[in-house]
N, C-alpha and C positions, 0 to 999 in steps of 0.2 A: 484519478490515478492511483494505481495499486501498489500498496506497500509490500515491502518484502515478506513480512510475517503473513500476509493474507495469501500471497503467492505460494509460500511454503505450505500453508494448510491445503491449498489446492493441489500442488503438485505431490505432496506425500499422502493425499487423500486422508488428512487428519480429521479430528473432530469437526462436525458440521460441513464436511466437504459438500454435501449435496445442497447446502444453502447457497455456498460461493458458487458452486456450477450453475445452479439454476439462475443465479444473477447474472453471471457471465453469459450464459446462453442467451439472454433476452437482449444482448447488445451487439451492435455491429463492430467489426474489428477496429474501425476507426474511432469508437467510443471508449474502448480499453487502452489505457496507457499505463507505462511504467517510466520511472525516471531512469536516466543514465546510471545512477547510483544503484538503483534496484538491480538493474540488469547486471552490473559488475558484481554485486554481492551474490546473486544467483549463479552466475557463471563461474566465479573464481573463489567464492567463499571468503571473501576479503575480511580480515579480522580487524579492521580500523576501530577506532574509539567509537562507541555507541552514540556519544554526545556529538561528535563531528559528523557522522551519518545523518543523524536527525536533523541537525541544523542546516545541512545541505538539502536534504529532501523538503524540509519545511520552506526554504527559500525559493527552491524550484517550484513546488506546487503553488505557493502564494503567486510567484510571477506569472504562471500560466493560467490562473484562475481555476485551477483543477480542484477537484474533490479528492482528499486523500482517503483511501480505503485501508483501514487497518484495524487490527484487533487490540491496539495500544491507544485507545481513546484518551486515557487519562493523560497521558504524556502530551499528546497533540493538541487537545482541546485548549491548551494553556496559550496557544498562539493566536492572537487577534487576527481576524480576517481569514483564518484558514477553515475550509469547509471539510468536515470529517464525517465518514460514515464506517460503520461496522457491519459487514455483510454476515459475520458469523453469528450475530445476535438477532438479525430481523429476517 
């Protein structure tokens, strides 16, 4: 499951864009997911509390058994049972 900040790197062709693009290109459309929360953040730029967004994303990712793709590893590694990957570093 792709986190908002990873998608922003991709859309804005930010630092390490090529790493994210390479990883995304090797996946079928059904393998790449984002939460409804991420979609709303990208579409409308919602400025809700960072803590609320993170907690909702964590609950959704754990419920789905999804891997959260984020550049904010330190924040999300604190959640037991949540798989986290950073495509910007690998």
